[in-house]
Legacy VTK file of the C-alpha trace (Angstrom):
# vtk DataFile Version 3.0
C-alpha trace
ASCII
DATASET POLYDATA
POINTS 140 float
0.000 0.000 0.000
1.411 3.401 -0.912
1.693 6.173 1.662
-1.008 8.103 -0.205
-3.628 5.411 0.203
-5.418 5.318 3.536
-6.060 1.884 4.947
-9.658 2.752 5.801
-12.311 2.599 3.119
-14.985 4.724 4.867
-14.377 8.351 4.024
-12.358 7.542 0.918
-14.120 10.239 -1.130
-13.492 12.800 1.598
-9.844 11.686 1.806
-9.428 12.034 -1.973
-11.053 15.485 -1.954
-8.820 16.442 0.966
-5.708 15.250 -0.791
-6.625 17.293 -3.858
-7.299 20.421 -1.756
-4.153 19.934 0.298
-2.085 19.832 -2.900
-3.800 22.945 -4.300
-3.079 24.969 -1.183
0.274 23.645 0.016
1.736 22.481 -3.255
2.179 19.020 -4.629
5.841 18.841 -3.557
5.131 19.640 0.083
2.276 17.164 0.280
4.284 14.463 -1.466
7.187 14.932 0.970
4.768 14.611 3.886
3.278 11.446 2.463
6.665 9.981 1.538
7.695 10.310 5.181
4.639 8.484 6.538
5.418 5.607 8.850
3.071 3.053 10.308
3.059 5.189 13.456
2.329 8.509 11.703
-0.107 7.138 9.098
-3.224 7.686 11.256
-2.523 11.400 11.796
-1.794 11.973 8.097
-5.073 10.246 7.214
-6.954 12.289 9.814
-5.483 15.599 8.625
-6.118 14.811 4.974
-9.643 13.487 5.443
-11.030 15.891 8.022
-8.960 19.081 7.916
-8.580 19.214 4.139
-11.493 17.014 2.998
-14.257 17.886 5.445
-13.446 21.527 6.237
-11.307 23.132 3.508
-13.660 21.835 0.798
-16.753 23.432 2.375
-18.400 26.251 0.437
-18.946 28.605 3.401
-15.554 30.316 3.048
-13.236 30.672 0.097
-9.633 29.475 0.232
-8.285 33.018 0.670
-10.421 33.546 3.767
-9.425 30.192 5.202
-5.752 31.046 4.632
-6.084 34.398 6.415
-7.808 32.732 9.362
-5.088 30.077 9.534
-2.334 32.708 9.628
-4.012 34.335 12.618
-4.639 31.055 14.447
-1.134 29.712 13.848
0.292 32.982 15.167
-1.832 32.756 18.292
-0.745 29.156 18.813
2.950 29.896 18.086
3.058 27.142 15.466
5.974 28.546 13.485
6.665 25.664 11.129
3.007 25.428 10.166
2.857 29.218 9.789
5.589 29.142 7.132
3.728 26.386 5.276
0.490 28.373 5.400
2.146 31.627 4.294
3.075 29.749 1.121
-0.459 28.393 0.911
-1.923 31.856 1.415
0.137 33.202 -1.489
-1.043 30.268 -3.615
-4.599 31.237 -2.652
-4.095 34.832 -3.821
-3.417 36.506 -0.491
-1.186 39.583 -0.836
1.770 40.670 1.291
-0.294 43.606 2.519
-3.088 41.279 3.647
-0.592 39.049 5.456
0.794 42.126 7.206
-2.688 43.233 8.255
-3.576 39.830 9.687
-0.343 39.719 11.658
-0.869 43.280 12.950
-4.356 42.274 14.077
-2.900 39.307 15.962
-0.452 41.612 17.750
-3.372 43.395 19.359
-5.410 40.328 20.293
-2.767 37.604 20.732
0.269 39.578 21.834
3.170 41.395 20.296
5.789 38.634 20.809
3.707 36.125 18.838
3.098 38.639 16.055
6.771 39.674 15.903
7.836 36.080 15.391
5.128 35.556 12.774
6.268 38.679 10.916
9.819 37.291 10.910
8.677 33.911 9.595
6.310 35.412 7.023
8.977 37.777 5.684
11.522 34.969 5.458
9.008 32.727 3.685
7.869 35.437 1.264
11.494 36.277 0.414
12.216 32.593 -0.264
9.165 32.373 -2.541
10.278 35.444 -4.478
13.821 34.061 -4.742
12.284 30.924 -6.248
10.530 33.045 -8.871
7.062 32.958 -7.329
5.203 36.213 -7.949
3.932 37.542 -4.633
1.410 40.361 -4.930
LINES 1 141
140 0 1 2 3 4 5 6 7 8 9 10 11 12 13 14 15 16 17 18 19 20 21 22 23 24 25 26 27 28 29 30 31 32 33 34 35 36 37 38 39 40 41 42 43 44 45 46 47 48 49 50 51 52 53 54 55 56 57 58 59 60 61 62 63 64 65 66 67 68 69 70 71 72 73 74 75 76 77 78 79 80 81 82 83 84 85 86 87 88 89 90 91 92 93 94 95 96 97 98 99 100 101 102 103 104 105 106 107 108 109 110 111 112 113 114 115 116 117 118 119 120 121 122 123 124 125 126 127 128 129 130 131 132 133 134 135 136 137 138 139
């Protein structure tokens, strides 16, 4: 069984939709690296994230991908989840979020979540945006 194929059959459609969405937002390379590193121990969490986070929530029609990306940047800042923040800055750019919008979200978090968290998120976002631009990705 490949790392991309969940062992469970219930929820297979949701898993497939989640995998497709996850690739659209985070990029095929990132998702493939995550799946290539799946072990028997980590398989259940990768299946859960793909099926429920990406398949059950990100595919809902209530919010567009841009809005979901902006919300994630704020939540990841509040939670001090720096590695995930960098991943979602890239995803936000892929979803059409601009540098100015990223700045505004992070400024908003400074007020409600605290300046230290926002300062670190600004550092990570700037580093990530610079790396994207160095790789030739157009960042609005």
